[in-house]
Backbone as ProteinMPNN parsed JSONL, in Angstrom:
{"seq_chain_A": "MWRSKLPDTLEKGTTLESIVEVKGMPNRIKWTIVHFRPPEAMTLNGDGKGGVKVKLIGKVRPSPKDAEASTVSFDVHLGGPALFGPIGMVVAGALKGDIRESLERFKQVFARA", "coords_chain_A": {"N_chain_A": [[10.424, 1.802, -3.294], [10.816, 5.202, -3.47], [10.193, 7.362, -6.168], [9.723, 9.996, -6.579], [10.392, 13.182, -5.038], [9.891, 13.257, -1.581], [7.213, 14.956, -0.083], [7.239, 17.748, 2.251], [4.981, 17.978, 3.816], [2.0, 16.054, 4.154], [-1.146, 15.701, 2.574], [-4.626, 15.594, 1.594], [-4.85, 15.024, -1.845], [-2.143, 15.217, -2.366], [0.525, 14.042, -4.411], [2.642, 11.283, -5.237], [5.394, 9.322, -6.456], [6.32, 5.955, -6.913], [8.307, 2.95, -7.118], [7.075, -0.202, -7.488], [7.799, -3.475, -6.887], [7.186, -6.662, -8.106], [7.803, -9.949, -7.855], [10.323, -9.527, -9.039], [9.72, -7.852, -11.144], [9.525, -4.558, -11.94], [7.219, -1.821, -11.434], [6.15, 1.389, -12.135], [4.382, 3.437, -10.007], [1.968, 5.928, -9.693], [0.924, 7.659, -7.011], [-1.908, 8.998, -5.308], [-3.043, 10.836, -2.593], [-6.119, 10.28, -1.305], [-7.714, 10.282, 0.877], [-7.233, 11.558, 4.07], [-6.621, 11.474, 7.341], [-4.977, 12.147, 9.841], [-4.024, 11.003, 13.109], [-5.241, 8.69, 12.264], [-6.117, 7.519, 9.764], [-5.422, 6.838, 6.279], [-5.797, 6.945, 2.786], [-4.606, 5.819, -0.274], [-4.677, 6.139, -3.765], [-3.471, 4.362, -6.509], [-1.968, 4.493, -9.727], [-0.623, 2.543, -12.199], [1.832, 1.422, -14.662], [0.664, -0.214, -17.622], [-1.987, -0.16, -16.955], [-2.436, -0.927, -14.338], [-4.12, -0.778, -11.268], [-4.23, 0.379, -7.957], [-5.371, 0.421, -4.634], [-4.668, 1.581, -1.498], [-5.37, 1.268, 1.81], [-4.863, 2.489, 4.912], [-5.103, 2.127, 8.432], [-5.13, 3.209, 11.833], [-5.745, 2.243, 15.086], [-6.672, 2.456, 18.573], [-5.472, -0.193, 20.6], [-7.575, -2.836, 21.616], [-6.757, -4.483, 23.631], [-4.564, -3.447, 24.962], [-3.838, -0.5, 26.441], [-1.665, 1.092, 25.857], [-0.912, 0.507, 23.33], [-1.313, 0.172, 19.731], [-3.46, -0.824, 17.029], [-2.716, -1.64, 13.783], [-3.933, -1.566, 10.519], [-4.015, -2.705, 7.137], [-5.521, -2.465, 4.025], [-5.54, -3.713, 0.805], [-6.416, -3.118, -2.46], [-6.634, -4.397, -5.671], [-6.55, -3.874, -9.21], [-7.413, -3.456, -12.726], [-6.581, -3.987, -16.234], [-4.314, -5.651, -16.435], [-4.621, -7.501, -14.465], [-6.606, -9.288, -15.082], [-8.008, -12.362, -16.381], [-6.227, -15.538, -17.012], [-3.407, -15.083, -16.755], [-3.448, -12.751, -15.313], [-4.515, -13.683, -12.911], [-2.376, -15.14, -11.905], [-0.524, -13.075, -11.563], [-1.931, -11.507, -9.67], [-1.988, -13.326, -7.539], [0.764, -13.479, -6.991], [1.209, -10.84, -6.212], [-0.36, -10.732, -3.873], [1.066, -12.526, -2.255], [3.553, -11.176, -2.059], [2.704, -8.836, -0.78], [1.814, -9.855, 1.676], [4.285, -10.782, 2.698], [5.637, -8.319, 2.948], [4.033, -7.06, 4.885], [4.464, -8.774, 7.043], [7.188, -8.271, 7.522], [6.92, -5.588, 8.256], [5.491, -5.901, 10.672], [7.457, -7.26, 12.169], [9.379, -5.275, 12.443], [8.017, -3.148, 13.734], [6.295, -4.128, 15.75], [5.833, -4.726, 19.241], [8.111, -6.549, 21.28]], "CA_chain_A": [[11.39, 2.842, -3.514], [10.149, 6.413, -3.934], [10.788, 7.979, -7.36], [9.575, 11.444, -6.474], [10.819, 13.764, -3.766], [8.813, 13.193, -0.608], [6.85, 16.307, 0.346], [7.404, 18.049, 3.674], [3.698, 17.713, 4.46], [1.063, 15.22, 3.407], [-2.534, 16.132, 2.663], [-5.461, 15.095, 0.508], [-4.442, 15.566, -3.135], [-0.696, 15.069, -2.553], [0.901, 12.944, -5.302], [3.981, 10.726, -5.081], [5.661, 8.214, -7.373], [7.191, 4.916, -6.374], [8.477, 1.722, -7.885], [6.601, -1.382, -6.781], [8.373, -4.637, -7.563], [6.511, -7.931, -7.852], [8.553, -11.069, -8.435], [11.422, -9.022, -9.854], [9.258, -6.981, -12.229], [9.155, -3.255, -11.387], [6.154, -1.033, -12.047], [6.083, 2.737, -11.577], [3.031, 3.752, -9.549], [1.709, 7.308, -9.278], [-0.007, 7.615, -5.892], [-2.594, 10.22, -4.902], [-3.724, 10.704, -1.304], [-7.525, 10.629, -1.522], [-8.317, 10.435, 2.208], [-6.127, 11.781, 5.002], [-7.103, 11.85, 8.665], [-3.936, 11.733, 10.782], [-3.162, 9.843, 12.873], [-6.121, 7.528, 12.222], [-6.358, 6.835, 8.491], [-4.979, 7.418, 5.016], [-6.07, 6.121, 1.612], [-3.878, 6.215, -1.482], [-5.017, 5.488, -5.029], [-2.291, 4.267, -7.35], [-2.094, 4.152, -11.145], [0.661, 2.057, -12.681], [1.997, 1.073, -16.077], [-0.158, -1.342, -18.044], [-3.34, -0.041, -16.419], [-2.541, -1.457, -12.976], [-4.769, 0.114, -10.303], [-4.029, -0.067, -6.581], [-5.898, 1.273, -3.563], [-4.058, 1.199, -0.226], [-6.086, 1.896, 2.915], [-4.189, 2.249, 6.184], [-5.836, 2.625, 9.599], [-4.506, 3.008, 13.141], [-6.759, 2.333, 16.139], [-6.178, 1.989, 19.87], [-5.611, -1.635, 20.793], [-8.57, -3.156, 22.643], [-6.121, -5.308, 24.665], [-3.455, -2.756, 25.614], [-4.067, 0.944, 26.314], [-0.452, 1.75, 25.364], [-0.584, -0.033, 22.003], [-2.236, 0.464, 18.632], [-3.666, -1.842, 16.013], [-2.544, -1.071, 12.45], [-4.463, -2.452, 9.477], [-3.846, -2.292, 5.743], [-6.319, -3.148, 3.009], [-4.999, -3.446, -0.524], [-7.326, -3.503, -3.539], [-5.902, -4.431, -6.939], [-7.406, -3.952, -10.387], [-6.846, -3.061, -14.007], [-6.537, -5.053, -17.239], [-3.193, -6.575, -16.224], [-4.967, -8.481, -13.437], [-7.718, -10.116, -15.535], [-7.641, -13.553, -17.139], [-5.35, -16.502, -16.341], [-2.13, -14.471, -16.38], [-3.774, -11.804, -14.253], [-4.685, -14.416, -11.655], [-1.025, -15.453, -11.431], [0.04, -11.806, -11.089], [-2.626, -11.149, -8.432], [-1.492, -14.229, -6.501], [2.125, -13.051, -6.643], [1.072, -9.592, -5.459], [-0.841, -11.048, -2.525], [2.185, -13.106, -1.516], [4.527, -10.116, -1.772], [2.105, -7.934, 0.209], [1.874, -10.554, 2.973], [5.681, -10.74, 3.152], [5.932, -6.947, 3.368], [3.342, -6.802, 6.149], [5.174, -9.523, 8.09], [8.396, -7.49, 7.841], [6.433, -4.412, 8.979], [5.205, -6.339, 12.04], [8.716, -7.565, 12.848], [10.086, -4.025, 12.745], [7.288, -2.209, 14.577], [5.559, -4.738, 16.859], [6.597, -4.886, 20.482], [8.573, -7.926, 21.561]], "C_chain_A": [[10.625, 4.043, -4.085], [10.901, 7.008, -5.112], [10.72, 9.498, -7.276], [10.12, 11.904, -5.124], [9.631, 13.687, -2.81], [8.497, 14.603, -0.114], [7.073, 16.492, 1.846], [6.126, 17.783, 4.452], [2.843, 16.856, 3.538], [-0.337, 15.76, 3.622], [-3.306, 15.516, 1.502], [-5.052, 15.8, -0.782], [-2.947, 15.478, -3.403], [-0.426, 13.887, -3.477], [2.361, 12.572, -5.066], [4.154, 9.652, -6.13], [6.607, 7.237, -6.711], [7.344, 3.798, -7.391], [8.015, 0.579, -6.991], [7.105, -2.581, -7.566], [7.632, -5.893, -7.131], [7.261, -9.012, -8.601], [9.607, -10.582, -9.428], [11.019, -8.101, -10.99], [8.799, -5.647, -11.644], [8.011, -2.595, -12.157], [6.135, 0.326, -11.354], [4.622, 3.042, -11.25], [2.967, 5.225, -9.168], [0.591, 7.258, -8.238], [-0.623, 8.992, -5.671], [-3.269, 9.951, -3.562], [-5.159, 11.19, -1.499], [-8.288, 10.781, -0.208], [-7.168, 10.553, 3.195], [-6.693, 12.311, 6.311], [-6.08, 11.387, 9.708], [-4.424, 11.871, 12.227], [-3.957, 8.564, 12.651], [-6.19, 6.793, 10.887], [-5.775, 7.602, 7.31], [-5.293, 6.423, 3.906], [-5.316, 6.7, 0.431], [-4.441, 5.439, -2.658], [-3.776, 5.502, -5.898], [-2.628, 3.853, -8.767], [-0.72, 3.764, -11.647], [0.67, 1.806, -14.171], [1.126, -0.137, -16.393], [-1.563, -1.311, -17.476], [-3.526, -0.603, -15.028], [-3.132, -0.384, -12.065], [-4.589, -0.481, -8.911], [-4.704, 0.933, -5.654], [-5.327, 0.723, -2.266], [-4.749, 1.99, 0.877], [-5.378, 1.506, 4.205], [-4.972, 2.876, 7.32], [-5.045, 2.305, 10.861], [-5.594, 3.231, 14.181], [-6.123, 1.942, 17.467], [-6.417, 0.488, 19.998], [-6.654, -1.909, 21.871], [-7.953, -3.925, 23.82], [-5.081, -4.564, 25.485], [-3.6, -1.257, 25.37], [-2.854, 1.689, 25.769], [-0.062, 1.3, 23.96], [-1.642, 0.391, 20.984], [-2.354, -0.751, 17.73], [-3.596, -1.147, 14.657], [-3.111, -2.06, 11.441], [-4.224, -1.83, 8.107], [-4.783, -3.124, 4.885], [-5.745, -2.736, 1.664], [-5.992, -3.981, -1.549], [-6.573, -3.361, -4.855], [-6.878, -4.529, -8.099], [-6.669, -3.512, -11.636], [-6.72, -4.249, -14.936], [-5.426, -6.073, -17.009], [-3.536, -7.673, -15.224], [-6.18, -9.328, -13.81], [-7.195, -11.323, -16.306], [-6.664, -14.432, -16.382], [-4.016, -15.899, -15.899], [-2.353, -13.482, -15.242], [-3.949, -12.473, -12.911], [-3.329, -14.784, -11.06], [-0.378, -14.196, -10.852], [-0.6, -11.406, -9.758], [-2.168, -12.035, -7.277], [-0.095, -13.85, -6.041], [2.081, -11.77, -5.822], [0.624, -9.862, -4.028], [0.277, -11.625, -1.678], [3.212, -12.059, -1.133], [3.995, -9.149, -0.717], [2.146, -8.576, 1.592], [3.292, -10.533, 3.545], [6.043, -9.352, 3.66], [5.276, -6.633, 4.709], [3.982, -7.573, 7.299], [6.448, -8.799, 8.494], [8.021, -6.241, 8.635], [6.177, -4.778, 10.442], [6.487, -6.619, 12.81], [9.446, -6.296, 13.266], [9.355, -3.216, 13.815], [6.533, -2.822, 15.749], [6.457, -4.851, 18.082], [6.966, -6.338, 20.683], [7.857, -8.481, 22.763]], "O_chain_A": [[9.883, 3.912, -5.058], [12.124, 7.143, -5.06], [11.563, 10.198, -7.837], [10.284, 11.11, -4.197], [8.503, 14.01, -3.182], [9.404, 15.36, 0.233], [7.094, 15.525, 2.608], [6.179, 17.404, 5.622], [2.949, 16.926, 2.313], [-0.677, 16.22, 4.712], [-2.721, 14.989, 0.555], [-4.922, 17.024, -0.813], [-2.517, 15.646, -4.544], [-1.068, 12.844, -3.351], [3.195, 13.417, -4.742], [3.169, 9.122, -6.644], [7.565, 7.625, -6.042], [6.614, 3.716, -8.379], [8.506, 0.415, -5.874], [6.866, -2.69, -8.769], [7.471, -6.153, -5.938], [7.344, -8.993, -9.829], [9.766, -11.145, -10.511], [11.877, -7.615, -11.726], [7.798, -5.599, -10.929], [7.859, -2.787, -13.363], [6.108, 0.4, -10.126], [3.743, 2.921, -12.103], [3.807, 5.715, -8.412], [-0.537, 6.868, -8.539], [0.042, 10.016, -5.825], [-3.982, 8.959, -3.408], [-5.392, 12.356, -1.816], [-9.383, 11.343, -0.185], [-6.235, 9.75, 3.167], [-7.178, 13.44, 6.386], [-6.28, 10.373, 10.377], [-5.181, 12.795, 12.523], [-3.424, 7.468, 12.826], [-6.31, 5.568, 10.869], [-5.651, 8.827, 7.333], [-5.087, 5.219, 4.057], [-5.371, 7.9, 0.162], [-4.658, 4.231, -2.568], [-3.103, 6.526, -6.015], [-3.464, 2.976, -8.99], [0.234, 4.536, -11.545], [-0.344, 1.956, -14.853], [0.883, -0.98, -15.529], [-2.265, -2.322, -17.506], [-4.66, -0.748, -14.571], [-2.702, 0.77, -12.085], [-4.77, -1.681, -8.705], [-4.619, 2.143, -5.863], [-5.481, -0.461, -1.965], [-4.721, 3.221, 0.885], [-5.303, 0.326, 4.546], [-5.451, 4.005, 7.208], [-4.38, 1.273, 10.95], [-6.278, 4.255, 14.176], [-5.151, 1.187, 17.495], [-7.442, -0.029, 19.554], [-6.623, -1.283, 22.93], [-8.56, -4.008, 24.888], [-4.742, -4.995, 26.587], [-3.499, -0.795, 24.234], [-2.994, 2.806, 25.27], [0.999, 1.672, 23.459], [-2.709, 0.895, 21.334], [-1.46, -1.595, 17.677], [-4.322, -0.185, 14.406], [-2.808, -3.252, 11.497], [-4.228, -0.61, 7.942], [-4.828, -4.348, 5.008], [-5.496, -1.556, 1.416], [-6.364, -5.154, -1.511], [-5.953, -2.331, -5.119], [-7.913, -5.187, -7.992], [-5.47, -3.234, -11.611], [-6.748, -5.395, -14.487], [-5.585, -7.244, -17.354], [-2.823, -8.673, -15.14], [-6.733, -10.017, -12.953], [-6.076, -11.307, -16.82], [-6.303, -14.126, -15.245], [-3.546, -16.173, -14.794], [-1.542, -13.391, -14.32], [-3.58, -11.91, -11.881], [-3.155, -14.742, -9.842], [0.238, -14.241, -9.787], [0.099, -11.013, -8.825], [-1.98, -11.552, -6.16], [0.203, -13.89, -4.847], [2.824, -11.624, -4.851], [1.166, -9.288, -3.083], [0.426, -11.258, -0.512], [3.695, -12.052, 0.0], [4.748, -8.693, 0.143], [2.477, -7.911, 2.574], [3.479, -10.293, 4.738], [6.69, -9.225, 4.7], [5.893, -6.009, 5.572], [4.034, -7.069, 8.421], [6.762, -8.717, 9.682], [8.72, -5.872, 9.58], [6.594, -4.055, 11.346], [6.596, -6.255, 13.981], [10.063, -6.255, 14.331], [9.992, -2.657, 14.707], [6.16, -2.096, 16.671], [7.668, -5.043, 17.974], [6.222, -7.242, 20.303], [8.105, -9.62, 23.158]]}, "name": "protein", "num_of_chains": 1, "seq": "MWRSKLPDTLEKGTTLESIVEVKGMPNRIKWTIVHFRPPEAMTLNGDGKGGVKVKLIGKVRPSPKDAEASTVSFDVHLGGPALFGPIGMVVAGALKGDIRESLERFKQVFARA"}
């Protein structure tokens, strides 16, 4: 859920705020676009409450199997003090599970049948 108004245009340096929920616990994340090369790639760095750090890298490439299709990939890097130690490992595991679920929903919505 976006907390800030979405800008009319996106570019390197644009900032946005969202709420990211993991296992029912919301965290406000301030995102900054640090790399922007439409329509091929975008990287966002996120800073959340409790020192949570997130890097989201999205890429779009032509599909090697279908000239009319694209391959979309997302890499998510997590860090910060909240993700260290035994509790941090549980949180990181929950985040990975939630991210996988979100990506599966993304595929269901956007992949061709």
